[in-house]
C-alpha positions in Angstrom: -9.1 -7.6 -17.9 -5.7 -6.4 -16.8 -4.3 -3.6 -14.6 -1.9 -2.2 -17.2 -4.3 -2.4 -20.2 -6.2 0.6 -21.5 -6.0 4.3 -20.9 -5.8 5.6 -17.4 -8.9 7.9 -17.0 -10.9 9.2 -14.1 -14.6 8.2 -14.0 -17.1 8.7 -11.2 -16.6 6.2 -8.4 -19.1 3.4 -8.0 -21.3 3.4 -4.9 -19.7 1.4 -2.2 -20.4 0.7 1.4 -19.6 -1.8 4.2 -20.8 -4.7 2.1 -17.9 -4.2 -0.3 -15.7 -6.0 2.3 -17.9 -9.1 1.6 -17.0 -8.7 -2.1 -13.3 -8.5 -1.2 -13.5 -11.6 0.8 -15.3 -13.6 -1.8 -12.9 -12.4 -4.5 -9.9 -14.0 -2.8 -7.8 -10.9 -3.4 -4.6 -11.0 -1.5 -2.0 -8.4 -0.8 0.7 -7.8 -3.4 3.2 -6.1 -1.2 5.0 -9.2 0.0 3.0 -10.9 2.8 0.1 -12.1 0.6 -2.4 -11.4 3.4 -6.1 -11.7 2.5 -7.3 -8.2 1.6 -10.9 -8.6 2.8 -9.7 -9.8 6.2 -7.5 -6.7 6.6 -10.2 -4.3 5.5 -12.7 -5.9 7.9 -10.2 -5.6 10.8 -9.8 -1.9 10.2 -13.6 -1.4 9.7 -14.3 -2.9 13.1 -12.0 -0.4 14.7 -12.8 2.7 12.7 -14.9 5.4 14.4 -14.6 7.7 11.4 -10.9 8.1 12.1 -9.3 5.4 10.0 -6.2 6.2 7.9 -5.4 4.8 4.5 -1.7 4.5 3.6 -1.1 3.9 -0.1 2.2 2.0 0.0 4.3 2.7 -3.0 7.7 2.7 -1.2 9.0 -0.3 -3.2 12.3 -0.6 -1.4 13.1 -4.0 -2.9 16.2 -3.3 -5.1 15.1 -5.4 -8.0 11.4 -4.6 -8.0 9.9 -2.2 -10.6 6.2 -3.2 -10.6 4.8 -0.6 -8.2 6.5 2.4 -9.7 5.4 1.2 -13.2 1.8 0.9 -12.0 1.9 4.3 -10.3 3.3 5.9 -13.5 0.8 4.1 -15.8 -2.4 3.9 -13.8 -2.4 6.5 -11.1 -6.2 7.1 -11.3 -6.8 3.4 -10.7 -4.7 3.4 -7.6 -6.5 6.6 -6.4 -9.8 4.9 -7.1 -8.8 2.1 -4.7 -7.6 4.5 -2.0 -10.8 6.6 -2.2 -13.0 3.5 -2.2 -11.1 2.3 0.9 -11.6 5.6 2.6 -15.4 5.5 2.0 -15.8 1.9 3.1 -13.6 2.3 6.2 -14.7 5.8 7.1 -11.3 7.2 6.9 -10.3 10.8 7.8 -6.9 10.7 6.0 -5.1 9.2 3.0 -1.3 9.2 2.8 0.5 8.6 -0.5 3.7 6.9 0.7 5.9 6.9 -2.4 9.6 6.1 -2.6 11.6 9.3 -2.6 13.6 8.1 -5.7 10.5 7.2 -7.7 10.1 10.7 -9.1 8.2 9.7 -12.3 5.7 7.7 -10.2 5.3 10.5 -7.6 4.7 13.1 -10.3 2.2 10.9 -12.1 0.3 10.3 -8.8 0.2 14.0 -7.9 -0.8 15.0 -11.4 -3.7 12.5 -11.3 -4.7 13.7 -7.8 -4.8 17.3 -9.1 -7.5 16.3 -11.5 -9.7 14.6 -8.9 -12.8 16.3 -7.6 -14.0 13.8 -4.9 -14.1 15.1 -1.3 -11.5 12.5 -0.4 -9.0 14.6 -2.4 -8.8 17.1 0.4 -7.7 14.4 2.9 -4.7 13.3 0.8 -1.1 14.1 1.8 2.3 12.9 0.4 5.1 11.2 2.4 8.4 10.5 0.7 9.5 7.0 1.8 13.3 6.8 2.4 15.1 4.6 -0.1 15.8 1.8 2.3 14.7 -1.8 2.2 12.8 -1.8 5.5 11.0 1.5 4.8 8.2 -0.3 2.9 7.3 -2.5 5.9 3.8 -1.7 7.3 5.0 -0.6 10.7 7.9 1.4 9.2 5.5 3.3 7.0 3.3 4.2 10.0 6.4 5.1 12.1 7.6 7.4 9.4 4.3 9.1 9.0 3.9 9.5 12.7 7.5 10.4 13.7 9.6 10.8 10.6 11.5 7.5 11.3 11.2 4.8 8.7 12.1 1.8 10.9 9.8 -1.1 11.8 8.3 -1.1 15.3 7.4 -4.1 17.5 4.0 -5.6 17.2 1.4 -5.8 18.5 -0.3 -3.4 18.0 -0.4 -4.0 14.3 -1.4 -1.0 12.2 -4.9 -2.5 11.6 -5.4 -2.5 15.4 -5.0 1.3 15.3 -7.5 1.6 12.4 -4.7 2.1 9.9 -4.9 0.3 6.5 -1.5 0.0 4.9 -2.1 -1.3 1.4 0.2 -1.9 -1.5 -0.6 0.1 -4.7 -1.2 -3.0 -6.8 -3.7 -4.3 -4.2 -5.6 -1.0 -4.2 -5.8 -1.1 -8.0 -7.3 -4.6 -7.9 -9.8 -3.4 -5.3 -10.8 -0.6 -7.6 -11.4 -2.9 -10.5 -13.5 -5.2 -8.3 -15.7 -2.2 -7.3 -16.1 -1.1 -10.9 -16.6 -4.5 -12.6 -17.7 -6.9 -9.9 -14.6 -9.0 -10.3 -10.8 -8.7 -9.8 -8.4 -8.8 -12.7 -7.0 -12.2 -11.7 -3.5 -11.1 -12.6 -0.1 -10.5 -11.0 2.5 -7.9 -11.7 6.0 -9.3 -11.9 9.4 -7.9 -12.2 11.6 -10.3 -14.2 15.3 -9.5 -13.4 18.6 -10.9 -14.5 19.4 -13.2 -17.4 16.4 -12.8 -19.7 16.0 -11.1 -23.1 13.5 -8.5 -21.9 13.9 -7.8 -18.2 11.3 -5.6 -16.7 7.6 -5.6 -15.6 5.1 -8.0 -17.0 1.5 -8.8 -16.1 0.4 -12.5 -16.0 -2.7 -14.4 -15.1 -2.7 -15.9 -11.6 -1.7 -19.5 -11.9 0.8 -18.8 -14.7 3.9 -20.8 -14.2 7.3 -19.2 -13.6 8.4 -20.8 -16.9 5.6 -19.1 -18.8 6.5 -15.8 -17.2 10.1 -16.2 -18.2 9.0 -17.0 -21.8 6.8 -13.8 -21.8 10.0 -11.9 -20.9 11.8 -13.3 -24.0 13.3 -16.4 -22.4 16.8 -17.0 -21.0 19.7 -15.3 -22.7 22.0 -18.1 -21.4 21.6 -21.2 -19.3 20.4 -20.4 -15.8 21.9 -21.8 -12.6 18.8 -21.1 -10.4 16.0 -18.7 -9.9 15.2 -16.4 -7.1 11.4 -16.3 -6.4 10.1 -13.4 -4.3 13.1 -11.0 -4.3 15.6 -10.6 -1.5 13.2 -11.9 1.1 12.3 -14.8 -1.2 14.0 -18.1 -1.8 16.4 -19.6 -4.4 15.0 -22.6 -6.3 16.6 -25.0 -8.7 15.7 -24.1 -12.3 13.5 -27.0 -13.2 11.5 -26.9 -10.0 11.0 -23.1 -10.3 9.9 -23.2 -13.9 7.0 -25.6 -12.9 5.9 -23.4 -10.0 2.4 -21.8 -10.5 2.2 -18.2 -9.5 -0.5 -18.2 -6.8 -0.9 -16.9 -3.3 0.4 -20.3 -2.0 3.6 -20.0 -4.1 4.8 -17.1 -1.8 5.9 -14.9 -4.6 6.5 -12.1 -2.1 7.1 -8.7 -3.8 6.7 -10.3 -7.3 10.3 -10.4 -8.3 11.6 -13.4 -10.3 15.4 -13.2 -10.5 17.5 -15.3 -12.9 21.0 -16.4 -12.0 22.8 -16.9 -15.3 25.5 -19.6 -15.5 28.2 -17.1 -16.0 27.6 -15.6 -12.5 29.3 -16.7 -9.3 26.4 -17.5 -6.9 28.6 -17.3 -3.8 29.8 -13.8 -4.7 26.3 -12.6 -5.6 24.7 -14.1 -2.5 27.5 -12.5 -0.4 26.9 -9.1 -2.0 23.2 -9.3 -1.3 23.7 -10.3 2.3 26.0 -7.3 2.7 23.3 -5.1 1.3 20.7 -6.6 3.7 23.1 -6.2 6.6 23.5 -2.6 5.7 19.7 -2.1 5.7 19.5 -3.1 9.3 17.5 -0.6 11.5 20.1 -1.3 14.2 17.3 -2.0 16.7 18.3 -5.4 17.9 21.3 -7.7 18.1 20.1 -10.4 15.7 19.6 -7.9 12.9 22.5 -5.5 13.6 25.2 -8.0 14.6 23.7 -11.3 13.3 23.3 -10.2 9.6 26.8 -8.6 9.6 28.2 -11.9 10.9 26.3 -13.8 8.2 27.5 -11.4 5.5 31.1 -11.7 6.7 30.9 -15.5 6.8 29.7 -15.5 3.1 32.9 -13.7 2.2 35.0 -16.4 4.0 33.7 -19.8 2.9 35.9 -21.4 5.5 33.2 -20.4 7.9 30.6 -22.6 6.0 29.7 -24.8 8.9 29.0 -21.9 11.2 27.3 -20.0 8.4 24.7 -22.9 8.1 24.1 -22.9 11.8 23.9 -19.1 12.2 21.4 -18.9 9.3 19.0 -21.0 11.4 19.8 -19.4 14.8 19.1 -15.8 13.8 15.5 -16.5 12.8 12.6 -15.4 15.1 14.9 -13.4 17.3 14.7 -9.9 15.7 12.5 -7.0 16.6 11.1 -7.1 13.1 11.0 -9.6 10.2 14.2 -8.2 8.5 16.6 -10.8 9.9 14.1 -13.6 9.2 13.8 -12.7 5.5 17.5 -12.4 5.1 18.1 -15.8 6.8 15.5 -17.5 4.6 17.2 -16.1 1.5 20.6 -17.3 2.7 19.4 -20.7 3.8 17.8 -21.4 0.4 21.1 -20.3 -1.2 23.1 -22.7 0.9 20.8 -25.5 -0.2 20.6 -24.7 -3.9 24.2 -23.6 -4.3 25.6 -26.2 -1.9 28.2 -27.4 -4.4 29.4 -23.9 -5.2 29.8 -23.0 -1.5 31.7 -26.2 -0.8 33.9 -25.5 -3.8 34.7 -22.0 -2.5 35.5 -23.6 0.8 38.0 -26.0 -0.7 39.6 -23.3 -2.9 39.9 -21.0 0.1 41.5 -23.7 2.2 43.9 -24.6 -0.6 45.0 -21.0 -1.0 45.7 -20.8 2.7 47.8 -23.9 2.6 49.7 -22.7 -0.4 50.4 -19.3 1.2 
């Protein structure tokens, strides 16, 4: 039983009530948007606060540059996602459903709206569309709520968390799994992954939970050249040495984040690529606090000047936990893992840079 298998058709929704949250908790379903938070716990928190005024936010922003899984699912199985949203609305007594879809994901948006037009449930009348800006931070829970409330897709300080305001922000893949649980009594037990970089068939695959990274790479056709390292979890994930990463089972505990597995081929320069990504992450700052606005820029600049390597290592630690949101924390974790896995390459750039300066 897989999310992407079979035709996407609309069938009458199963009868659901508050006890469905018990089913969610027993199923072990966890969020597929990046944080891997237990889904049942999240729904129960919203249910406890809802007075018939809960809001369901269907999160299809997918701002991670390498990720393709959410837009693939929205294009292929829009009815399954709507099933999950409508079931959530009934269980949590919601008054509104918002489809929060990335503004550049036009095929996914059109598929969701076409499916919505064919629905007849009363929940259909509560649905609205919000075009998520194409920024990395726009997919964060609080950024989604901030955009829907005020038109500004920047994260806000917590608490209060969205669930404390009876708002359920749920990734589209998570809602699809919830729908399958309601229909069949069990979850699919799979993960959607985006395999990027040096593989034969980059793109989206669906694998059983517990599949190793190596098995997922094989399902994508294998490496096209020898890899240097793998990035597990996208830009807010971590670099891992190849042999260690290939053995990693893809479970909630593995912290697969947004489900991106990136392959760094041997022909790539890791220092250059890490620096480019850090520049992108610095450019995605919401400019709401110093650690994010100034700290990430300093880290990106230091990546371009490996003579700053000692300070780069220190700053990557110092910036954590000081931001108004988790953006600087994720970027710092990404960089710290790169400094460990590619330590030799960073040191080599340092010595080359120093030699060039002496020659000049």
